C-alpha positions as a Markdown table, in Angstrom:
| # | Residue | x | y | z |
|---|---|---|---|---|
| 1 | Unk | -16.7 | 81.5 | -46.1 |
| 2 | Unk | -18.0 | 79.3 | -43.7 |
| 3 | Unk | -18.2 | 76.2 | -45.9 |
| 4 | Unk | -14.4 | 77.4 | -47.2 |
| 5 | Unk | -13.7 | 77.0 | -43.2 |
| 6 | Unk | -14.9 | 73.5 | -42.6 |
| 7 | Unk | -13.7 | 72.5 | -45.8 |
| 8 | Unk | -9.9 | 73.1 | -44.3 |
| 9 | Unk | -10.8 | 71.8 | -40.9 |
| 10 | Unk | -12.1 | 68.3 | -43.0 |
| 11 | Unk | -9.0 | 68.6 | -44.7 |
| 12 | Unk | -6.6 | 68.6 | -41.4 |
| 13 | Unk | -9.1 | 66.2 | -39.7 |
| 14 | Unk | -8.1 | 63.5 | -42.5 |
| 15 | Unk | -4.7 | 64.4 | -41.8 |
| 16 | Unk | -4.7 | 63.0 | -38.4 |
| 17 | Unk | -7.3 | 60.2 | -39.1 |
| 18 | Unk | -5.0 | 58.9 | -41.7 |
| 19 | Unk | -1.8 | 59.3 | -39.9 |
| 20 | Unk | -3.5 | 57.2 | -37.5 |
| 21 | Unk | -4.4 | 53.9 | -39.2 |
| 22 | Unk | -1.3 | 54.1 | -42.0 |
| 23 | Unk | 1.2 | 54.5 | -39.0 |
| 24 | Unk | -0.4 | 51.2 | -37.7 |
| 25 | Unk | -0.2 | 49.3 | -40.7 |
| 26 | Unk | 3.2 | 50.6 | -41.3 |
| 27 | Unk | 4.2 | 49.6 | -38.1 |
| 28 | Unk | 3.5 | 45.9 | -38.9 |
| 29 | Unk | 5.4 | 46.3 | -42.7 |
| 30 | Unk | 9.5 | 46.1 | -41.2 |
| 31 | Unk | 10.2 | 47.9 | -44.8 |
| 32 | Unk | 8.1 | 50.8 | -44.0 |
| 33 | Unk | 8.8 | 53.6 | -41.1 |
| 34 | Unk | 5.8 | 54.6 | -39.7 |
| 35 | Unk | 7.8 | 57.5 | -37.8 |
| 36 | Unk | 8.2 | 59.5 | -41.2 |
| 37 | Unk | 4.9 | 60.2 | -40.8 |
| 38 | Unk | 4.7 | 62.1 | -37.9 |
| 39 | Unk | 7.7 | 64.5 | -39.4 |
| 40 | Unk | 5.9 | 65.1 | -42.2 |
| 41 | Unk | 4.6 | 68.4 | -41.9 |
| 42 | Unk | 2.7 | 68.4 | -45.6 |
| 43 | Unk | 1.2 | 65.0 | -45.3 |
| 44 | Unk | -1.0 | 64.2 | -47.9 |
| 45 | Unk | -3.7 | 61.8 | -47.2 |
| 46 | Unk | -4.5 | 61.4 | -50.6 |
| 47 | Unk | -0.8 | 60.2 | -51.5 |
| 48 | Unk | -0.6 | 57.1 | -53.6 |
| 49 | Unk | 2.0 | 55.1 | -51.7 |
| 50 | Unk | 0.3 | 54.9 | -48.7 |
| 51 | Unk | -0.8 | 51.6 | -47.2 |
| 52 | Unk | -4.4 | 52.9 | -47.4 |
| 53 | Unk | -6.8 | 55.5 | -48.9 |
| 54 | Unk | -8.9 | 57.9 | -47.8 |
| 55 | Unk | -11.8 | 56.2 | -49.4 |
| 56 | Unk | -10.7 | 52.3 | -49.0 |
| 57 | Unk | -12.3 | 50.4 | -46.1 |
| 58 | Unk | -10.9 | 50.2 | -42.9 |
| 59 | Unk | -12.0 | 47.1 | -41.8 |
| 60 | Unk | -11.3 | 45.2 | -44.4 |
| 61 | Unk | -7.3 | 46.4 | -44.1 |
| 62 | Unk | -7.4 | 44.9 | -40.7 |
| 63 | Unk | -7.4 | 41.4 | -42.2 |
| 64 | Unk | -7.8 | 40.1 | -45.7 |
| 65 | Unk | -9.2 | 37.0 | -44.6 |
| 66 | Unk | -12.6 | 38.9 | -43.0 |
| 67 | Unk | -12.9 | 40.4 | -46.4 |
| 68 | Unk | -13.4 | 36.4 | -47.7 |
| 69 | Unk | -15.9 | 35.3 | -45.2 |
| 70 | Unk | -18.6 | 34.9 | -47.1 |
| 71 | Unk | -16.5 | 33.2 | -49.7 |
| 72 | Unk | -15.2 | 30.6 | -47.0 |
| 73 | Unk | -17.9 | 30.4 | -44.4 |
| 74 | Unk | -18.5 | 26.6 | -45.6 |
| 75 | Unk | -16.9 | 24.5 | -43.2 |
| 76 | Unk | -17.6 | 24.6 | -38.9 |
| 77 | Unk | -14.1 | 25.1 | -38.2 |
| 78 | Unk | -13.9 | 28.6 | -40.1 |
| 79 | Unk | -17.0 | 30.0 | -38.1 |
| 80 | Unk | -14.9 | 29.8 | -35.2 |
| 81 | Unk | -11.9 | 31.0 | -36.7 |
| 82 | Unk | -14.0 | 33.9 | -38.0 |
| 83 | Unk | -15.4 | 34.9 | -34.6 |
| 84 | Unk | -11.6 | 34.7 | -33.5 |
| 85 | Unk | -11.1 | 37.5 | -36.4 |
| 86 | Unk | -13.6 | 39.3 | -35.8 |
| 87 | Unk | -13.0 | 39.4 | -32.1 |
| 88 | Unk | -9.5 | 40.6 | -33.2 |
| 89 | Unk | -10.7 | 43.4 | -34.9 |
| 90 | Unk | -12.7 | 44.7 | -32.4 |
| 91 | Unk | -9.9 | 44.9 | -30.1 |
| 92 | Unk | -8.2 | 46.9 | -32.6 |
| 93 | Unk | -10.9 | 48.9 | -33.1 |
| 94 | Unk | -10.6 | 49.7 | -29.8 |
| 95 | Unk | -7.0 | 50.5 | -29.8 |
| 96 | Unk | -7.9 | 52.8 | -32.8 |
| 97 | Unk | -10.6 | 54.8 | -30.7 |
| 98 | Unk | -7.9 | 55.5 | -28.1 |
| 99 | Unk | -5.0 | 56.5 | -30.8 |
| 100 | Unk | -8.1 | 58.9 | -32.2 |
| 101 | Unk | -9.0 | 60.5 | -28.7 |
| 102 | Unk | -5.2 | 61.3 | -28.2 |
| 103 | Unk | -5.5 | 62.8 | -31.6 |
| 104 | Unk | -8.4 | 64.9 | -30.7 |
| 105 | Unk | -8.7 | 65.5 | -27.3 |
| 106 | Unk | -11.6 | 66.4 | -25.4 |
| 107 | Unk | -13.8 | 64.2 | -28.1 |
| 108 | Unk | -15.8 | 60.7 | -27.5 |
| 109 | Unk | -14.8 | 58.8 | -30.2 |
| 110 | Unk | -16.0 | 55.2 | -30.0 |
| 111 | Unk | -15.2 | 51.8 | -31.2 |
| 112 | Unk | -18.5 | 52.2 | -33.3 |
| 113 | Unk | -17.7 | 55.3 | -34.7 |
| 114 | Unk | -15.4 | 53.6 | -36.9 |
| 115 | Unk | -17.5 | 50.6 | -37.4 |
| 116 | Unk | -20.4 | 53.0 | -39.0 |
| 117 | Unk | -18.0 | 55.2 | -41.0 |
| 118 | Unk | -15.3 | 52.6 | -42.1 |
| 119 | Unk | -13.5 | 54.8 | -44.2 |
| 120 | Unk | -10.9 | 57.4 | -43.4 |
| 121 | Unk | -12.9 | 59.7 | -45.6 |
| 122 | Unk | -16.4 | 59.1 | -44.0 |
| 123 | Unk | -14.9 | 58.4 | -40.1 |
| 124 | Unk | -13.7 | 62.4 | -40.7 |
| 125 | Unk | -16.5 | 63.7 | -41.7 |
| 126 | Unk | -18.2 | 62.1 | -38.3 |
| 127 | Unk | -15.3 | 63.3 | -36.4 |
| 128 | Unk | -16.3 | 67.3 | -37.5 |
| 129 | Unk | -19.8 | 66.7 | -36.5 |
| 130 | Unk | -19.0 | 65.0 | -33.4 |
| 131 | Unk | -20.2 | 67.3 | -29.9 |
| 132 | Unk | -17.0 | 68.5 | -28.0 |
| 133 | Unk | -17.0 | 65.1 | -25.1 |
| 134 | Unk | -17.5 | 66.3 | -21.3 |
| 135 | Unk | -13.9 | 66.7 | -20.6 |
| 136 | Unk | -11.7 | 69.9 | -20.0 |
| 137 | Unk | -8.2 | 70.7 | -19.8 |
| 138 | Unk | -6.7 | 69.6 | -17.0 |
| 139 | Unk | -5.4 | 72.2 | -14.3 |
| 140 | Unk | -1.7 | 72.3 | -13.6 |
| 141 | Unk | -1.1 | 69.4 | -11.5 |
| 142 | Unk | 2.6 | 70.0 | -10.5 |
| 143 | Unk | 5.3 | 72.5 | -10.1 |
| 144 | Unk | 8.8 | 72.1 | -10.7 |
| 145 | Unk | 9.9 | 73.0 | -6.7 |
| 146 | Unk | 7.5 | 69.1 | -5.9 |
| 147 | Unk | 9.2 | 65.6 | -5.0 |
| 148 | Unk | 8.4 | 63.6 | -8.3 |
| 149 | Unk | 5.6 | 63.8 | -10.7 |
| 150 | Unk | 5.1 | 66.2 | -13.4 |
| 151 | Unk | 6.4 | 69.6 | -13.8 |
| 152 | Unk | 5.1 | 72.5 | -15.5 |
| 153 | Unk | 1.8 | 73.0 | -17.2 |
| 154 | Unk | 0.0 | 69.5 | -17.7 |
| 155 | Unk | -1.4 | 69.1 | -21.0 |
| 156 | Unk | -3.6 | 66.2 | -19.9 |
| 157 | Unk | -7.5 | 66.1 | -20.0 |
| 158 | Unk | -9.8 | 65.4 | -17.2 |
| 159 | Unk | -13.0 | 63.3 | -17.7 |
| 160 | Unk | -16.0 | 63.7 | -15.6 |
| 161 | Unk | -15.6 | 62.1 | -12.2 |
| 162 | Unk | -18.8 | 60.1 | -11.1 |
| 163 | Unk | -17.4 | 58.2 | -7.9 |
| 164 | Unk | -19.7 | 58.6 | -4.9 |
| 165 | Unk | -18.0 | 60.7 | -2.7 |
| 166 | Unk | -20.4 | 62.2 | 0.2 |
| 167 | Unk | -21.8 | 59.7 | 2.6 |
| 168 | Unk | -25.7 | 59.8 | 3.4 |
| 169 | Unk | -26.8 | 58.0 | 6.7 |
| 170 | Unk | -29.4 | 56.2 | 4.5 |
| 171 | Unk | -27.0 | 54.9 | 2.1 |
| 172 | Unk | -26.8 | 51.2 | 2.3 |
| 173 | Unk | -25.3 | 48.6 | -0.3 |
| 174 | Unk | -27.4 | 45.5 | -0.6 |
| 175 | Unk | -27.9 | 44.5 | -4.0 |
| 176 | Unk | -24.9 | 45.7 | -6.7 |
| 177 | Unk | -26.3 | 46.8 | -9.5 |
| 178 | Unk | -24.6 | 48.4 | -12.9 |
| 179 | Unk | -26.3 | 51.1 | -14.8 |
| 180 | Unk | -25.7 | 51.8 | -18.2 |
| 181 | Unk | -24.0 | 55.0 | -19.7 |
| 182 | Unk | -24.8 | 55.2 | -23.8 |
| 183 | Unk | -21.4 | 53.5 | -24.4 |
| 184 | Unk | -21.3 | 49.9 | -24.8 |
| 185 | Unk | -18.5 | 49.1 | -23.1 |
| 186 | Unk | -18.8 | 51.3 | -20.1 |
| 187 | Unk | -21.2 | 50.7 | -16.9 |
| 188 | Unk | -21.5 | 52.6 | -13.7 |
| 189 | Unk | -21.1 | 50.8 | -10.5 |
| 190 | Unk | -24.3 | 51.4 | -8.3 |
| 191 | Unk | -22.7 | 50.7 | -4.6 |
| 192 | Unk | -19.8 | 53.6 | -5.1 |
| 193 | Unk | -20.7 | 55.3 | -8.8 |
| 194 | Unk | -17.3 | 54.0 | -10.1 |
| 195 | Unk | -17.2 | 53.9 | -14.4 |
| 196 | Unk | -16.6 | 50.3 | -15.0 |
| 197 | Unk | -15.2 | 49.5 | -18.3 |
| 198 | Unk | -16.2 | 45.6 | -20.0 |
| 199 | Unk | -12.6 | 44.2 | -20.8 |
| 200 | Unk | -13.6 | 41.8 | -23.8 |
| 201 | Unk | -12.2 | 38.2 | -23.1 |
| 202 | Unk | -9.3 | 37.4 | -25.1 |
| 203 | Unk | -6.1 | 34.9 | -25.4 |
| 204 | Unk | -3.4 | 37.3 | -23.5 |
| 205 | Unk | 0.1 | 37.7 | -23.9 |
| 206 | Unk | 1.5 | 38.4 | -20.4 |
| 207 | Unk | 5.1 | 39.2 | -19.4 |
| 208 | Unk | 8.1 | 40.2 | -21.1 |
| 209 | Unk | 11.3 | 38.2 | -22.6 |
| 210 | Unk | 13.5 | 40.7 | -22.2 |
| 211 | Unk | 13.0 | 42.6 | -25.0 |
| 212 | Unk | 12.2 | 45.6 | -23.5 |
| 213 | Unk | 14.4 | 46.1 | -19.9 |
| 214 | Unk | 12.3 | 43.3 | -18.3 |
| 215 | Unk | 13.5 | 42.0 | -15.2 |
| 216 | Unk | 14.0 | 38.1 | -14.3 |
| 217 | Unk | 10.5 | 38.4 | -12.9 |
| 218 | Unk | 8.8 | 39.6 | -15.7 |
| 219 | Unk | 9.2 | 36.3 | -18.0 |
| 220 | Unk | 9.1 | 33.4 | -19.7 |
| 221 | Unk | 6.1 | 35.4 | -21.7 |
| 222 | Unk | 3.1 | 33.5 | -21.9 |
| 223 | Unk | -0.7 | 33.1 | -23.4 |
| 224 | Unk | -3.5 | 33.0 | -20.7 |
| 225 | Unk | -6.8 | 32.8 | -21.8 |
| 226 | Unk | -8.6 | 35.3 | -20.3 |
| 227 | Unk | -12.6 | 35.9 | -20.1 |
| 228 | Unk | -14.5 | 39.2 | -20.0 |
| 229 | Unk | -14.5 | 41.5 | -17.1 |
| 230 | Unk | -14.7 | 44.6 | -15.4 |
| 231 | Unk | -12.6 | 46.9 | -14.3 |
| 232 | Unk | -12.3 | 50.3 | -12.9 |
| 233 | Unk | -11.9 | 52.9 | -15.2 |
| 234 | Unk | -9.4 | 54.6 | -12.5 |
| 235 | Unk | -8.1 | 53.8 | -9.0 |
| 236 | Unk | -10.6 | 54.5 | -5.9 |
| 237 | Unk | -10.6 | 58.0 | -4.5 |
| 238 | Unk | -10.0 | 59.5 | -1.2 |
| 239 | Unk | -13.4 | 60.4 | -1.2 |
| 240 | Unk | -15.0 | 56.8 | -2.2 |
| 241 | Unk | -13.2 | 55.5 | 0.5 |
| 242 | Unk | -13.8 | 58.0 | 3.2 |
| 243 | Unk | -17.7 | 57.3 | 2.1 |
| 244 | Unk | -16.8 | 53.6 | 2.4 |
| 245 | Unk | -15.4 | 54.1 | 6.2 |
| 246 | Unk | -18.7 | 56.0 | 6.7 |
| 247 | Unk | -20.8 | 53.5 | 5.7 |
| 248 | Unk | -19.5 | 50.0 | 6.9 |
| 249 | Unk | -18.2 | 51.3 | 10.5 |
| 250 | Unk | -15.3 | 49.3 | 11.5 |
| 251 | Unk | -13.5 | 49.0 | 14.3 |
| 252 | Unk | -10.1 | 49.9 | 15.3 |
| 253 | Unk | -8.3 | 46.9 | 14.8 |
| 254 | Unk | -9.9 | 47.2 | 11.3 |
| 255 | Unk | -9.1 | 50.7 | 10.6 |
| 256 | Unk | -5.1 | 49.7 | 11.6 |
| 257 | Unk | -5.2 | 46.8 | 9.1 |
| 258 | Unk | -6.1 | 49.0 | 6.5 |
| 259 | Unk | -5.6 | 52.3 | 6.5 |
| 260 | Unk | -4.5 | 54.2 | 9.6 |
| 261 | Unk | -1.2 | 54.4 | 11.2 |
| 262 | Unk | 0.1 | 53.7 | 14.3 |
| 263 | Unk | 0.7 | 57.4 | 16.2 |
| 264 | Unk | 4.5 | 56.8 | 16.1 |
| 265 | Unk | 4.0 | 56.7 | 11.9 |
| 266 | Unk | 6.2 | 59.4 | 11.1 |
| 267 | Unk | 3.9 | 59.0 | 8.0 |
| 268 | Unk | 0.7 | 60.0 | 9.9 |
| 269 | Unk | 1.1 | 63.5 | 9.0 |
| 270 | Unk | 0.1 | 62.0 | 5.0 |
| 271 | Unk | -2.9 | 60.1 | 5.9 |
| 272 | Unk | -5.6 | 61.9 | 3.2 |
| 273 | Unk | -8.9 | 60.7 | 5.2 |
| 274 | Unk | -9.9 | 61.7 | 9.2 |
| 275 | Unk | -12.8 | 61.4 | 11.3 |
| 276 | Unk | -15.6 | 63.5 | 10.5 |
| 277 | Unk | -15.7 | 67.1 | 12.1 |
| 278 | Unk | -19.5 | 66.1 | 13.0 |
| 279 | Unk | -18.0 | 62.6 | 14.7 |
| 280 | Unk | -20.1 | 60.2 | 12.1 |
| 281 | Unk | -18.1 | 58.7 | 9.8 |
| 282 | Unk | -14.8 | 59.9 | 8.0 |
| 283 | Unk | -14.0 | 62.9 | 5.7 |
| 284 | Unk | -10.9 | 63.7 | 2.9 |
| 285 | Unk | -9.0 | 66.2 | 4.8 |
| 286 | Unk | -8.9 | 69.6 | 4.2 |
| 287 | Unk | -7.4 | 70.7 | 0.8 |
| 288 | Unk | -6.9 | 67.1 | -0.9 |
| 289 | Unk | -8.9 | 66.7 | -3.6 |
| 290 | Unk | -11.6 | 63.9 | -3.1 |
| 291 | Unk | -10.5 | 62.8 | -6.8 |
| 292 | Unk | -6.9 | 61.9 | -5.6 |
| 293 | Unk | -6.2 | 58.4 | -5.8 |
| 294 | Unk | -6.6 | 56.7 | -1.9 |
| 295 | Unk | -3.3 | 56.3 | -0.3 |
| 296 | Unk | -1.5 | 54.6 | 2.3 |
| 297 | Unk | -4.0 | 51.7 | 1.7 |
| 298 | Unk | -3.0 | 48.0 | 2.7 |
| 299 | Unk | -3.7 | 45.1 | 0.9 |
| 300 | Unk | -6.3 | 44.2 | 3.4 |
| 301 | Unk | -8.0 | 47.5 | 3.0 |
| 302 | Unk | -8.1 | 47.2 | -0.8 |
| 303 | Unk | -9.6 | 44.0 | -0.6 |
| 304 | Unk | -12.4 | 45.0 | 2.4 |
| 305 | Unk | -13.6 | 48.2 | -0.2 |
| 306 | Unk | -13.8 | 45.9 | -3.2 |
| 307 | Unk | -16.2 | 43.3 | -0.9 |
| 308 | Unk | -18.0 | 45.7 | -0.2 |
| 309 | Unk | -18.4 | 47.5 | -3.5 |
| 310 | Unk | -19.5 | 44.3 | -4.9 |
| 311 | Unk | -22.2 | 43.3 | -2.1 |
| 312 | Unk | -20.0 | 40.6 | -0.5 |
| 313 | Unk | -19.2 | 40.4 | 2.8 |
| 314 | Unk | -15.7 | 42.4 | 3.3 |
| 315 | Unk | -15.4 | 40.8 | 6.7 |
| 316 | Unk | -13.4 | 38.4 | 4.8 |
| 317 | Unk | -11.0 | 40.7 | 3.8 |
| 318 | Unk | -7.9 | 38.9 | 4.7 |
| 319 | Unk | -8.6 | 36.3 | 2.0 |
| 320 | Unk | -8.1 | 36.1 | -1.5 |
| 321 | Unk | -10.5 | 33.4 | -2.3 |
| 322 | Unk | -13.4 | 35.9 | -3.3 |
| 323 | Unk | -11.3 | 38.6 | -3.9 |
| 324 | Unk | -12.3 | 41.6 | -6.4 |
| 325 | Unk | -8.8 | 43.0 | -6.9 |
| 326 | Unk | -7.8 | 42.2 | -10.3 |
| 327 | Unk | -5.6 | 39.6 | -11.1 |
| 328 | Unk | -1.8 | 40.3 | -12.3 |
| 329 | Unk | -2.8 | 38.6 | -15.8 |
| 330 | Unk | -6.2 | 40.8 | -16.0 |
| 331 | Unk | -4.3 | 44.1 | -15.0 |
| 332 | Unk | -1.6 | 43.7 | -17.7 |
| 333 | Unk | -4.1 | 42.9 | -20.6 |
| 334 | Unk | -5.9 | 45.4 | -19.0 |
| 335 | Unk | -3.2 | 48.4 | -19.2 |
| 336 | Unk | -1.7 | 47.5 | -22.9 |
| 337 | Unk | -4.2 | 45.2 | -24.4 |
| 338 | Unk | -4.4 | 42.7 | -27.4 |
| 339 | Unk | -0.5 | 43.8 | -28.4 |
| 340 | Unk | 1.9 | 43.3 | -26.3 |
| 341 | Unk | 3.8 | 46.6 | -25.5 |
| 342 | Unk | 6.0 | 48.3 | -22.9 |
| 343 | Unk | 3.4 | 51.5 | -21.8 |
| 344 | Unk | -0.3 | 51.2 | -22.2 |
| 345 | Unk | 0.4 | 54.0 | -25.1 |
| 346 | Unk | 3.0 | 51.5 | -26.9 |
| 347 | Unk | 6.5 | 51.0 | -27.3 |
| 348 | Unk | 7.1 | 55.1 | -27.4 |
| 349 | Unk | 9.1 | 56.4 | -24.8 |
| 350 | Unk | 7.4 | 57.9 | -21.8 |
| 351 | Unk | 6.8 | 61.8 | -21.0 |
| 352 | Unk | 5.6 | 63.9 | -18.5 |
| 353 | Unk | 2.3 | 64.2 | -20.6 |
| 354 | Unk | 1.4 | 60.5 | -20.5 |
| 355 | Unk | 1.8 | 59.8 | -17.0 |
| 356 | Unk | 2.9 | 60.9 | -13.4 |
| 357 | Unk | 6.5 | 59.2 | -12.4 |
| 358 | Unk | 9.5 | 60.7 | -11.1 |
| 359 | Unk | 11.7 | 62.3 | -13.6 |
| 360 | Unk | 14.5 | 63.6 | -11.7 |
| 361 | Unk | 15.9 | 61.1 | -8.9 |
| 362 | Unk | 18.1 | 63.5 | -7.4 |
| 363 | Unk | 15.4 | 66.0 | -5.9 |
| 364 | Unk | 15.0 | 62.7 | -3.0 |
| 365 | Unk | 19.0 | 63.3 | -2.2 |
| 366 | Unk | 18.3 | 65.0 | 1.2 |
| 367 | Unk | 14.9 | 65.6 | 1.8 |
| 368 | Unk | 12.4 | 63.7 | 3.4 |
| 369 | Unk | 9.2 | 62.8 | 2.4 |
| 370 | Unk | 7.4 | 63.8 | 5.5 |
| 371 | Unk | 9.0 | 67.4 | 5.1 |
| 372 | Unk | 6.4 | 67.9 | 2.0 |
| 373 | Unk | 3.2 | 68.9 | 3.1 |
| 374 | Unk | -0.2 | 66.1 | 2.4 |
| 375 | Unk | -1.2 | 68.5 | -0.4 |
| 376 | Unk | 1.5 | 69.3 | -2.1 |
| 377 | Unk | 2.2 | 65.6 | -2.8 |
| 378 | Unk | 3.3 | 65.2 | -6.6 |
| 379 | Unk | -0.2 | 62.6 | -7.0 |
| 380 | Unk | -2.8 | 63.8 | -9.7 |
| 381 | Unk | -6.3 | 63.2 | -10.1 |
| 382 | Unk | -7.7 | 59.7 | -10.6 |
| 383 | Unk | -9.7 | 61.4 | -13.9 |
| 384 | Unk | -6.7 | 62.9 | -15.2 |
| 385 | Unk | -6.0 | 61.2 | -19.0 |
| 386 | Unk | -2.5 | 59.9 | -17.8 |
| 387 | Unk | -1.7 | 56.4 | -18.2 |
| 388 | Unk | -4.6 | 55.5 | -20.3 |
| 389 | Unk | -4.5 | 52.2 | -21.6 |
| 390 | Unk | -6.5 | 50.8 | -25.3 |
| 391 | Unk | -9.5 | 50.2 | -23.4 |
| 392 | Unk | -9.5 | 53.7 | -21.7 |
| 393 | Unk | -8.6 | 52.9 | -18.2 |
| 394 | Unk | -6.9 | 55.4 | -16.7 |
| 395 | Unk | -3.9 | 55.3 | -14.4 |
| 396 | Unk | -2.5 | 52.1 | -15.5 |
| 397 | Unk | 1.2 | 53.9 | -15.8 |
| 398 | Unk | 2.1 | 55.9 | -13.0 |
| 399 | Unk | 0.8 | 58.0 | -10.2 |
| 400 | Unk | -0.1 | 55.3 | -7.7 |
| 401 | Unk | 1.0 | 51.5 | -7.8 |
| 402 | Unk | -2.2 | 49.3 | -7.5 |
| 403 | Unk | -2.5 | 46.0 | -5.4 |
| 404 | Unk | -3.4 | 43.1 | -7.2 |
| 405 | Unk | -5.7 | 39.8 | -5.9 |
| 406 | Unk | -2.2 | 37.6 | -6.5 |
| 407 | Unk | -0.1 | 36.1 | -4.1 |
| 408 | Unk | 3.6 | 37.4 | -5.4 |
| 409 | Unk | 6.3 | 35.2 | -6.5 |
| 410 | Unk | 8.9 | 36.2 | -8.8 |
| 411 | Unk | 9.2 | 32.8 | -10.6 |
| 412 | Unk | 5.3 | 32.6 | -10.9 |
| 413 | Unk | 5.6 | 32.6 | -14.6 |
| 414 | Unk | 7.9 | 29.4 | -14.4 |
| 415 | Unk | 5.2 | 27.3 | -13.4 |
| 416 | Unk | 2.2 | 25.9 | -15.6 |
| 417 | Unk | -0.3 | 27.5 | -13.2 |
| 418 | Unk | 0.7 | 30.8 | -15.0 |
| 419 | Unk | -1.0 | 29.8 | -18.5 |
| 420 | Unk | -3.6 | 28.4 | -16.9 |
| 421 | Unk | -7.4 | 29.8 | -17.8 |
| 422 | Unk | -8.1 | 33.0 | -15.9 |
| 423 | Unk | -4.0 | 32.4 | -14.4 |
| 424 | Unk | -3.7 | 33.8 | -10.9 |
| 425 | Unk | -1.4 | 32.8 | -8.2 |
| 426 | Unk | -3.5 | 31.5 | -5.4 |
| 427 | Unk | -0.8 | 29.9 | -3.3 |
| 428 | Unk | 0.2 | 31.0 | 0.3 |
| 429 | Unk | 3.3 | 33.7 | 0.6 |
| 430 | Unk | 3.9 | 36.8 | 2.4 |
| 431 | Unk | 3.3 | 39.3 | -0.5 |
| 432 | Unk | 0.8 | 40.5 | -2.8 |
| 433 | Unk | 1.5 | 41.9 | -5.8 |
| 434 | Unk | 1.1 | 45.2 | -7.2 |
| 435 | Unk | 1.4 | 47.1 | -10.6 |
| 436 | Unk | 1.9 | 50.4 | -12.5 |
| 437 | Unk | 5.0 | 52.3 | -11.0 |
| 438 | Unk | 4.0 | 55.7 | -9.4 |
| 439 | Unk | 4.9 | 59.4 | -8.4 |
| 440 | Unk | 7.9 | 58.1 | -6.5 |
| 441 | Unk | 9.8 | 55.6 | -9.3 |
| 442 | Unk | 11.1 | 56.4 | -12.3 |
| 443 | Unk | 8.8 | 55.4 | -15.9 |
| 444 | Unk | 10.9 | 52.3 | -16.4 |
| 445 | Unk | 8.6 | 51.1 | -13.3 |
| 446 | Unk | 5.4 | 51.8 | -14.9 |
| 447 | Unk | 6.2 | 49.7 | -17.5 |
| 448 | Unk | 3.2 | 47.2 | -17.9 |
| 449 | Unk | 5.0 | 44.4 | -17.4 |
| 450 | Unk | 7.1 | 45.4 | -14.6 |
| 451 | Unk | 5.8 | 43.3 | -11.5 |
| 452 | Unk | 6.6 | 43.6 | -7.9 |
| 453 | Unk | 5.2 | 42.6 | -4.4 |
| 454 | Unk | 5.1 | 43.8 | -1.1 |
| 455 | Unk | 4.0 | 42.1 | 2.4 |
| 456 | Unk | -0.2 | 42.6 | 2.5 |
| 457 | Unk | 0.1 | 44.6 | 5.8 |
| 458 | Unk | 1.9 | 47.2 | 4.2 |
| 459 | Unk | 0.7 | 50.6 | 3.4 |
| 460 | Unk | 2.3 | 53.6 | 1.2 |
| 461 | Unk | 1.8 | 57.0 | -0.4 |
| 462 | Unk | 2.5 | 55.8 | -3.6 |
| 463 | Unk | 0.0 | 52.8 | -3.3 |
| 464 | Unk | -3.3 | 52.5 | -4.3 |
| 465 | Unk | -5.7 | 50.3 | -5.9 |
| 466 | Unk | -8.9 | 49.8 | -8.4 |
| 467 | Unk | -11.5 | 47.2 | -8.6 |
| 468 | Unk | -12.3 | 44.4 | -10.8 |
| 469 | Unk | -15.0 | 42.0 | -11.3 |
| 470 | Unk | -16.4 | 39.1 | -14.0 |
| 471 | Unk | -18.6 | 40.1 | -16.5 |
| 472 | Unk | -21.3 | 37.6 | -15.5 |
| 473 | Unk | -22.2 | 40.8 | -12.9 |
| 474 | Unk | -23.6 | 42.5 | -15.6 |
| 475 | Unk | -26.4 | 40.0 | -15.8 |
């Protein structure tokens, strides 16, 4: 009986796994409709008409040239080509593991699992035997009465929250190191407990030529050779930022530059942090989850944190020369991976299960944001599995905008500098770039190629940040 039950479970898993891989192959073949797989309730993974059978090697089908490597690698130039092909296949496995995690919430499916079990049949058996990952269903993050954001019960999952939020007087950031996690591409930064994902080097396609609903500032699309880099798996939280302030003891002038508003600003009621009641340091305001993204933080405040988190001189927060904020190119590649798409999850339409944005602009009519209590702002915690990219980065669409290192210029993509290796706009200017969309705007603003800018002094209730660093920091 138990064996029969396991057999039924295995078939259900094989159906889902087969759909993931065959859907990807069919999308590359314009003569086949991948959407048909999703509406077929009697889907048979053993169907001979499918591009990929259950026993066929997944990696071999990724690129026919790959399986001929041992026959052709007689020329040094081919070795370079082969390395590029293998790198591309690795990127596709990352995307495949992301799709599988979406099909099997709560299971920690890594790219290595696909490599070790390279057929639908073998991979399905491995998935059946996987232990439940360290995730749990998300609590409801919104109601129909809140401004913007998701409505109703969320079906997203919550990953573990590792950011350090408790201030200990003996804490000091001197040398920053990265601890291993058991996953080849995920590390924990010692300064603040942030999980960082190693994003592989790539020749990334950046921008949009209007294939989707891209604006004039999103094109022309162009390629940028990016070295590998570490990117925070999620935006910096309010708890982590309060701990940072407690550790660096900024002056009042610096606080006003970073995260504090003048007393006459009506948004003061929405500042999520306050001086600690003990008088020593800072704390998150009562009722605000420590795992909410830090908001009302300027580019200066984001840059100061990023410098500090990497053991650098945070007093140089007004300069982008040695910044640890992501460049626009890094951010966009981190959001949508090797294959340009509208959103981190692909070209399918946005939905409330996928990201936290404003779905009904009419909720703002005649209503002041200030009328909404701080604890009822429609934010979701940074560790909620929404806006997830192919690399597993969370919050890469919706919830809060994220500051980038670049000076913003709407015509930057027209310049040759935009296609330079590790490109970023270092010219002087009045604005800094921001990406990702937020709970205030609609889903069209959360497209991966959408870009805009604000003055670096700007602070918004829908504006946060994450950090980024060269992979050489792992050495």
